[in-house]
C-alpha positions in Angstrom: 21.6 147.1 45.8 23.7 149.0 48.3 25.4 151.7 46.3 25.4 155.5 46.6 22.2 156.0 44.6 20.3 153.8 47.0 21.6 155.7 49.9 20.7 159.0 48.3 17.2 157.8 47.5 16.8 156.4 51.0 17.9 159.5 52.8 15.8 161.6 50.4 12.7 159.5 51.1 13.1 159.9 54.8 13.7 163.7 54.5 10.6 164.0 52.3 8.4 162.0 54.6 9.7 164.1 57.6 8.9 167.4 55.7 5.3 166.3 55.3 4.8 164.5 58.6 6.2 167.4 60.8 3.6 169.7 59.3 5.9 172.7 59.1 3.5 174.7 56.9 2.2 174.6 53.4 5.5 175.5 51.7 7.5 172.8 53.5 4.9 170.2 52.7 4.9 171.3 49.1 8.7 170.9 48.9 8.3 167.5 50.6 6.1 166.4 47.7 8.6 167.7 45.2 11.4 165.8 47.0 9.2 162.7 47.0 8.8 163.0 43.2 12.6 163.3 42.7 13.4 160.3 44.9 10.5 158.2 43.4 12.1 158.8 40.0 15.4 157.8 41.3 13.9 154.6 42.8 12.3 153.8 39.5 15.7 154.1 37.8 17.3 152.0 40.4 14.5 149.4 40.2 14.8 149.2 36.4 18.6 149.0 36.3 18.7 146.4 39.2 15.9 144.3 37.7 13.8 145.1 40.8 10.6 145.6 38.8 8.2 145.6 41.9 10.3 148.5 43.4 10.1 150.4 40.1 6.3 149.7 39.7 5.6 150.8 43.3 7.5 154.0 42.9 5.8 154.7 39.6 2.5 154.7 41.4 4.0 156.8 44.2 5.4 159.3 41.7 1.9 159.8 40.3 0.5 160.2 43.9 3.2 162.7 44.8 2.8 164.6 41.6 -0.8 165.1 42.5 0.4 166.4 45.9 2.7 168.9 44.0 -0.3 170.0 42.0 -2.5 170.4 45.0 0.0 172.5 47.0 1.5 174.6 44.2 -0.9 174.9 41.3 -4.5 174.1 42.3 -6.7 177.2 41.8 -7.9 177.2 45.4 -4.3 177.9 46.5 -3.7 180.8 44.2 -3.8 184.3 45.6 -5.2 187.3 43.7 -2.7 190.0 44.5 
């Protein structure tokens, strides 16, 4: 497990965590959650194809958590503006 997909997923995970941790504003945080969802899906694929089921399962849960974050930042009614 040391191919290009793993490197892309690893770098994407670090970038997503940084976008959220640096607290650069709501939009950056929202995009961080979207990136987390993308790399979680990539980690699930990697885990399933490499027979690393714990990795796939963990990222399945993380995908759900991060999808909730996407909903909270982009779609929750409290964050909608009435222009």
